[in-house]
Backbone as CSV, one residue per row, in Angstrom:
resi,resn,N_x,N_y,N_z,CA_x,CA_y,CA_z,C_x,C_y,C_z
1,MET,-2.129,-4.887,-20.874,-2.332,-3.695,-20.072,-2.712,-4.121,-18.647
2,THR,-2.000,-3.606,-17.679,-2.274,-3.973,-16.293,-3.581,-3.347,-15.827
3,ILE,-4.074,-3.863,-14.713,-5.338,-3.356,-14.173,-5.193,-1.901,-13.717
4,VAL,-4.017,-1.540,-13.209,-3.794,-0.155,-12.770,-3.851,0.787,-13.965
5,LYS,-3.175,0.422,-15.043,-3.195,1.267,-16.239,-4.604,1.350,-16.819
6,ARG,-5.332,0.262,-16.780,-6.703,0.253,-17.281,-7.589,1.165,-16.420
7,LEU,-7.409,1.088,-15.107,-8.161,1.945,-14.199,-7.814,3.417,-14.427
8,PHE,-6.535,3.701,-14.613,-6.106,5.076,-14.898,-6.726,5.568,-16.195
9,LYS,-6.774,4.707,-17.194,-7.356,5.081,-18.483,-8.854,5.381,-18.338
10,ILE,-9.540,4.604,-17.509,-10.964,4.840,-17.269,-11.177,6.181,-16.578
11,ILE,-10.371,6.479,-15.574,-10.493,7.752,-14.847,-10.149,8.922,-15.761
12,ASP,-9.059,8.791,-16.540,-8.701,9.845,-17.497,-9.822,10.073,-18.504
13,SER,-10.397,8.982,-18.988,-11.488,9.078,-19.957,-12.722,9.727,-19.326
14,SER,-13.014,9.391,-18.074,-14.151,10.005,-17.374,-13.947,11.506,-17.228
15,SER,-12.722,11.907,-16.916,-12.427,13.338,-16.793,-12.567,14.034,-18.141
16,GLU,-12.099,13.393,-19.188,-12.213,13.948,-20.539,-13.676,14.103,-20.934
17,GLN,-14.473,13.063,-20.681,-15.898,13.109,-21.022,-16.653,14.121,-20.167
18,SER,-16.252,14.246,-18.919,-16.876,15.219,-18.027,-16.676,16.633,-18.563
19,GLY,-15.465,16.941,-18.991,-15.187,18.255,-19.573,-15.942,18.471,-20.874
20,SER,-16.026,17.431,-21.683,-16.755,17.538,-22.950,-18.248,17.752,-22.721
21,PHE,-18.790,17.113,-21.691,-20.197,17.299,-21.355,-20.439,18.699,-20.786
22,ALA,-19.548,19.145,-19.919,-19.707,20.442,-19.252,-19.697,21.603,-20.241
23,LYS,-18.921,21.470,-21.309,-18.823,22.599,-22.245,-20.162,22.935,-22.899
24,TRP,-21.079,21.966,-22.962,-22.380,22.238,-23.556,-23.216,23.166,-22.674
25,PHE,-22.907,23.196,-21.403,-23.642,24.087,-20.505,-23.248,25.549,-20.704
26,VAL,-22.152,25.782,-21.389,-21.807,27.155,-21.761,-22.869,27.682,-22.719
27,TRP,-23.374,26.804,-23.588,-24.451,27.212,-24.499,-25.710,27.568,-23.716
28,VAL,-25.987,26.807,-22.653,-27.134,27.133,-21.796,-26.934,28.529,-21.214
29,LEU,-25.715,28.817,-20.750,-25.425,30.144,-20.203,-25.672,31.242,-21.234
30,VAL,-25.199,31.018,-22.448,-25.343,32.028,-23.502,-26.814,32.211,-23.885
31,VAL,-27.513,31.119,-24.120,-28.910,31.207,-24.572,-29.809,31.795,-23.487
32,VAL,-29.698,31.283,-22.275,-30.546,31.787,-21.188,-30.182,33.229,-20.856
33,GLY,-28.877,33.535,-20.830,-28.454,34.912,-20.564,-28.951,35.880,-21.614
34,ALA,-28.871,35.492,-22.868,-29.363,36.349,-23.955,-30.880,36.499,-23.877
35,TYR,-31.569,35.390,-23.614,-33.034,35.445,-23.502,-33.458,36.401,-22.381
36,GLU,-32.810,36.254,-21.226,-33.152,37.109,-20.083,-32.853,38.579,-20.380
37,THR,-31.716,38.839,-20.996,-31.333,40.221,-21.319,-32.326,40.850,-22.288
38,ILE,-32.650,40.131,-23.336,-33.597,40.655,-24.334,-34.975,40.848,-23.714
39,SER,-35.431,39.851,-22.972,-36.769,39.964,-22.404,-36.859,41.051,-21.341
40,ARG,-35.802,41.241,-20.569,-35.806,42.272,-19.519,-35.680,43.674,-20.098
41,HIS,-34.738,43.870,-21.009,-34.436,45.222,-21.480,-35.259,45.693,-22.678
42,PHE,-35.672,44.779,-23.531,-36.423,45.189,-24.715,-37.935,45.041,-24.548
43,PHE,-38.349,44.065,-23.730,-39.786,43.827,-23.572,-40.281,44.089,-22.150
44,ASN,-39.398,44.545,-21.287,-39.720,44.821,-19.891,-40.456,43.630,-19.250
45,ALA,-39.957,42.433,-19.542,-40.590,41.209,-19.046,-39.523,40.260,-18.488
46,PRO,-38.958,40.596,-17.342,-37.927,39.717,-16.772,-38.513,38.358,-16.383
47,THR,-37.659,37.361,-16.359,-38.098,36.016,-15.987,-37.808,35.773,-14.511
48,ILE,-38.495,34.795,-13.947,-38.225,34.441,-12.558,-37.268,33.243,-12.468
49,TRP,-36.985,32.618,-13.586,-36.197,31.394,-13.579,-34.786,31.559,-14.134
50,ALA,-34.505,32.623,-14.849,-33.227,32.737,-15.556,-32.024,32.816,-14.614
51,TYR,-32.117,33.599,-13.557,-30.980,33.762,-12.649,-30.544,32.429,-12.052
52,ASP,-31.505,31.663,-11.520,-31.174,30.356,-10.941,-30.631,29.398,-11.993
53,THR,-31.212,29.445,-13.178,-30.737,28.590,-14.263,-29.299,28.939,-14.629
54,LEU,-28.995,30.223,-14.702,-27.632,30.654,-15.001,-26.661,30.220,-13.908
55,CYS,-27.060,30.363,-12.651,-26.192,29.942,-11.540,-25.929,28.438,-11.588
56,MET,-26.980,27.662,-11.819,-26.809,26.209,-11.852,-26.010,25.767,-13.074
57,ALA,-26.264,26.349,-14.233,-25.509,25.980,-15.441,-24.040,26.359,-15.290
58,GLY,-23.781,27.523,-14.731,-22.397,27.929,-14.484,-21.712,26.987,-13.504
59,GLY,-22.448,26.572,-12.484,-21.901,25.614,-11.530,-21.568,24.281,-12.173
60,VAL,-22.403,23.840,-13.098,-22.140,22.587,-13.815,-20.862,22.715,-14.646
61,VAL,-20.685,23.844,-15.313,-19.468,24.060,-16.106,-18.245,23.957,-15.210
62,TYR,-18.288,24.627,-14.070,-17.139,24.601,-13.162,-16.906,23.222,-12.568
63,THR,-17.944,22.644,-11.963,-17.733,21.398,-11.224,-17.351,20.227,-12.131
64,LEU,-17.974,20.133,-13.289,-17.625,19.032,-14.188,-16.355,19.331,-14.979
65,GLY,-15.892,20.557,-14.932,-14.640,20.913,-15.596,-13.408,20.744,-14.721
66,TRP,-13.593,20.583,-13.404,-12.453,20.472,-12.495,-11.533,19.312,-12.856
67,SER,-12.083,18.130,-13.016,-11.233,16.959,-13.297,-10.604,17.061,-14.686
68,TYR,-11.334,17.645,-15.626,-10.792,17.866,-16.973,-9.567,18.787,-16.905
69,ASP,-9.703,19.875,-16.154,-8.575,20.799,-15.991,-7.403,20.126,-15.296
70,HIS,-7.685,19.314,-14.311,-6.601,18.616,-13.601,-5.908,17.615,-14.525
71,LEU,-6.685,16.928,-15.335,-6.121,15.975,-16.301,-5.156,16.668,-17.257
72,HIS,-5.531,17.853,-17.715,-4.724,18.584,-18.697,-3.775,19.607,-18.062
73,ASN,-3.649,19.536,-16.743,-2.764,20.436,-16.002,-3.063,21.898,-16.346
74,SER,-4.337,22.221,-16.444,-4.777,23.556,-16.842,-5.261,24.402,-15.672
75,HIS,-5.138,23.882,-14.478,-5.607,24.637,-13.324,-4.661,25.800,-13.023
76,ILE,-5.157,26.724,-12.270,-4.365,27.907,-11.928,-3.490,27.577,-10.727
77,ARG,-2.242,27.971,-10.803,-1.355,27.781,-9.661,-0.530,29.034,-9.473
78,VAL,-0.180,29.279,-8.245,0.706,30.388,-7.937,2.113,29.847,-8.131
79,ASP,2.761,30.308,-9.169,4.044,29.696,-9.518,5.250,30.608,-9.281
80,VAL,5.186,31.402,-8.235,6.305,32.278,-7.911,7.560,31.445,-7.671
81,VAL,7.425,30.361,-6.929,8.554,29.476,-6.639,8.572,28.298,-7.607
82,TYR,7.389,27.760,-7.899,7.259,26.531,-8.687,7.977,26.611,-10.036
83,ARG,7.829,27.720,-10.732,8.432,27.845,-12.066,9.952,27.848,-12.034
84,LEU,10.542,28.148,-10.886,11.999,28.172,-10.751,12.586,26.794,-10.454
85,LEU,11.742,25.830,-10.131,12.214,24.507,-9.737,12.551,23.634,-10.945
86,SER,13.438,22.677,-10.729,13.753,21.685,-11.754,12.553,20.750,-11.903
87,PRO,12.459,20.019,-13.007,11.321,19.103,-13.184,11.173,18.095,-12.035
88,ARG,12.262,17.579,-11.525,12.194,16.619,-10.417,11.672,17.285,-9.135
89,LYS,12.107,18.494,-8.872,11.640,19.215,-7.686,10.178,19.640,-7.848
90,LYS,9.765,19.900,-9.082,8.349,20.188,-9.312,7.495,18.972,-8.971
91,LEU,7.977,17.786,-9.368,7.260,16.556,-9.025,7.174,16.390,-7.516
92,LEU,8.283,16.635,-6.837,8.295,16.528,-5.383,7.311,17.524,-4.775
93,MET,7.297,18.737,-5.279,6.359,19.759,-4.799,4.915,19.311,-5.052
94,ASP,4.642,18.729,-6.223,3.299,18.241,-6.538,2.873,17.129,-5.583
95,VAL,3.785,16.204,-5.308,3.481,15.084,-4.407,3.214,15.600,-2.991
96,LEU,4.072,16.471,-2.495,3.890,17.011,-1.148,2.616,17.860,-1.044
97,SER,2.352,18.647,-2.067,1.129,19.460,-2.080,-0.113,18.575,-2.080
98,ALA,-0.049,17.478,-2.826,-1.183,16.551,-2.854,-1.418,15.944,-1.477
99,VAL,-0.357,15.513,-0.817,-0.490,14.858,0.486,-1.010,15.826,1.552
100,PHE,-0.446,17.021,1.588,-0.758,17.932,2.686,-1.890,18.924,2.396
101,LEU,-2.196,19.178,1.127,-3.226,20.155,0.790,-4.395,19.537,0.027
102,PHE,-4.085,18.909,-1.109,-5.133,18.427,-2.000,-6.006,17.343,-1.352
103,PHE,-5.386,16.263,-0.886,-6.180,15.141,-0.378,-6.972,15.459,0.888
104,PRO,-6.412,16.172,1.872,-7.266,16.520,3.023,-8.502,17.327,2.610
105,LEU,-8.306,18.299,1.716,-9.432,19.106,1.256,-10.421,18.264,0.450
106,MET,-9.922,17.441,-0.449,-10.808,16.642,-1.302,-11.569,15.583,-0.516
107,ILE,-10.937,15.006,0.496,-11.650,14.016,1.318,-12.795,14.703,2.054
108,ALA,-12.510,15.862,2.644,-13.559,16.603,3.350,-14.683,17.008,2.395
109,LEU,-14.318,17.513,1.206,-15.326,17.924,0.229,-16.129,16.739,-0.304
110,THR,-15.476,15.612,-0.526,-16.179,14.424,-1.030,-17.207,13.941,-0.020
111,VAL,-16.795,13.840,1.233,-17.714,13.378,2.279,-18.879,14.353,2.451
112,SER,-18.562,15.634,2.568,-19.632,16.610,2.824,-20.549,16.799,1.620
113,SER,-20.000,16.854,0.410,-20.857,17.078,-0.763,-21.729,15.864,-1.065
114,THR,-21.198,14.671,-0.823,-21.994,13.463,-1.031,-23.133,13.394,-0.011
115,ALA,-22.822,13.703,1.231,-23.867,13.712,2.269,-24.910,14.782,1.959
116,TRP,-24.453,15.931,1.503,-25.356,17.031,1.172,-26.294,16.629,0.026
117,ALA,-25.737,15.979,-0.994,-26.554,15.547,-2.136,-27.590,14.508,-1.703
118,MET,-27.160,13.538,-0.894,-28.099,12.506,-0.447,-29.204,13.106,0.418
119,LYS,-28.845,14.046,1.297,-29.854,14.701,2.132,-30.823,15.510,1.270
120,SER,-30.286,16.160,0.257,-31.110,16.971,-0.634,-32.183,16.124,-1.320
121,TRP,-31.813,14.926,-1.757,-32.788,14.014,-2.365,-33.810,13.555,-1.322
122,ARG,-33.302,13.253,-0.122,-34.169,12.719,0.931,-35.220,13.727,1.391
123,ILE,-34.830,14.995,1.551,-35.775,15.995,2.071,-36.457,16.795,0.965
124,ASN,-36.149,16.467,-0.287,-36.724,17.168,-1.432,-36.436,18.676,-1.352
125,GLU,-35.154,18.996,-1.139,-34.715,20.378,-0.979,-34.937,21.183,-2.261
126,THR,-35.249,22.444,-2.076,-35.357,23.354,-3.220,-34.307,24.449,-3.075
127,MET,-33.931,25.040,-4.207,-32.991,26.156,-4.202,-33.734,27.384,-3.684
128,ILE,-33.047,28.198,-2.924,-33.662,29.411,-2.394,-33.688,30.455,-3.500
129,SER,-34.861,30.965,-3.751,-35.052,31.948,-4.799,-36.171,32.884,-4.371
130,THR,-36.376,33.918,-5.132,-37.426,34.867,-4.782,-38.815,34.321,-5.119
131,PHE,-38.975,33.777,-6.313,-40.304,33.345,-6.752,-40.359,31.891,-7.208
132,TRP,-39.251,31.383,-7.665,-39.210,30.054,-8.286,-38.327,29.176,-7.434
133,TYR,-38.744,27.997,-7.106,-37.993,27.119,-6.216,-37.631,25.825,-6.933
134,PRO,-36.557,25.850,-7.739,-36.168,24.634,-8.456,-35.615,23.587,-7.485
135,PRO,-35.714,22.324,-7.852,-35.174,21.277,-6.975,-33.646,21.409,-6.874
136,ALA,-33.133,21.211,-5.685,-31.691,21.369,-5.448,-30.920,20.066,-5.643
137,ALA,-31.598,18.941,-5.497,-30.907,17.651,-5.518,-30.098,17.390,-6.787
138,PRO,-30.607,17.662,-7.987,-29.780,17.414,-9.176,-28.489,18.236,-9.169
139,TYR,-28.577,19.500,-8.780,-27.386,20.342,-8.748,-26.407,19.865,-7.673
140,ARG,-26.929,19.512,-6.500,-26.066,19.013,-5.417,-25.373,17.716,-5.851
141,THR,-26.075,16.898,-6.606,-25.505,15.638,-7.089,-24.396,15.896,-8.103
142,VAL,-24.612,16.831,-9.005,-23.573,17.187,-9.986,-22.343,17.738,-9.274
143,PHE,-22.542,18.556,-8.241,-21.425,19.081,-7.470,-20.634,17.939,-6.829
144,ALA,-21.340,16.997,-6.188,-20.672,15.848,-5.564,-19.933,15.021,-6.611
145,LEU,-20.550,14.814,-7.770,-19.901,14.068,-8.852,-18.627,14.779,-9.309
146,GLY,-18.689,16.102,-9.441,-17.512,16.868,-9.833,-16.380,16.732,-8.832
147,VAL,-16.710,16.765,-7.548,-15.697,16.610,-6.498,-15.099,15.203,-6.545
148,ILE,-15.939,14.198,-6.724,-15.457,12.810,-6.793,-14.539,12.624,-7.991
149,LEU,-14.938,13.143,-9.155,-14.096,13.021,-10.349,-12.762,13.740,-10.161
150,LEU,-12.782,14.924,-9.553,-11.535,15.648,-9.290,-10.647,14.868,-8.331
151,THR,-11.236,14.283,-7.296,-10.461,13.495,-6.334,-9.820,12.291,-7.008
152,LEU,-10.582,11.597,-7.840,-10.028,10.440,-8.558,-8.908,10.858,-9.509
153,GLN,-9.115,11.969,-10.232,-8.087,12.433,-11.157,-6.843,12.868,-10.384
154,GLY,-7.045,13.485,-9.230,-5.923,13.872,-8.380,-5.165,12.664,-7.864
155,LEU,-5.882,11.602,-7.539,-5.249,10.374,-7.078,-4.396,9.755,-8.189
156,VAL,-4.932,9.745,-9.398,-4.179,9.216,-10.539,-2.914,10.040,-10.773
157,LYS,-3.044,11.351,-10.748,-1.873,12.221,-10.941,-0.848,11.995,-9.838
158,PHE,-1.321,11.877,-8.601,-0.431,11.646,-7.473,0.353,10.349,-7.650
159,ILE,-0.324,9.281,-8.006,0.345,7.983,-8.185,1.349,8.053,-9.334
160,ARG,0.960,8.682,-10.437,1.883,8.831,-11.561,3.119,9.637,-11.165
161,ASP,2.882,10.758,-10.470,4.001,11.608,-10.041,4.910,10.879,-9.065
162,LEU,4.325,10.196,-8.099,5.112,9.469,-7.101,5.920,8.357,-7.760
163,HIS,5.298,7.640,-8.686,5.996,6.568,-9.411,7.172,7.130,-10.191
164,PHE,6.958,8.242,-10.879,8.035,8.850,-11.662,9.138,9.373,-10.743
165,LEU,8.756,9.913,-9.610,9.721,10.439,-8.653,10.600,9.319,-8.091
166,ILE,9.987,8.181,-7.813,10.733,7.055,-7.220,11.497,6.257,-8.272
167,ARG,10.805,5.928,-9.357,11.391,5.042,-10.380,12.077,5.758,-11.523
168,GLY,11.707,7.004,-11.755,12.290,7.752,-12.873,11.705,7.374,-14.220
169,GLU,10.560,6.694,-14.202,9.908,6.307,-15.467,8.412,6.545,-15.373
170,SER,7.818,6.802,-16.511,6.398,7.088,-16.577,5.575,5.825,-16.365
171,LEU,4.409,5.975,-15.775,3.506,4.857,-15.567,2.623,4.588,-16.786
172,ASP,2.600,5.492,-17.731,1.727,5.333,-18.910,2.249,4.345,-19.901
């Protein structure tokens, strides 16, 4: 197995594990949401922490699920034109979209989210809330990690697509 294939396998595996880890936060959403609903409506005792916890858990599901969705080609796309294209033209569209749309956005997001996470740790940032101020750094770090994993998975897909477009054979 070549080093490129091994690296691709590591990135694919990281995306798979990221999605598997993120799905457990759906349980956090369900449990905390149910707890807050019951405590607010049946006992007239709302919590000060549930809303922020739900926002952060939902964010973890989304951010750590991005690379998993990209790996499994499960992301949403506007396919008004795309679905009409031949498989080769779809590959060309994917490659061009990656070069002109995906990578510029992902590079900007990777740089900014990583800087944001590092600053958050440095200044001991807290999430803005009404009564409870949870630390922001762990969430900012998970967001940056999600962006990095998506960028890496996008790079792997781009290389595979470009290789298939040029050579007519799969890299796997």
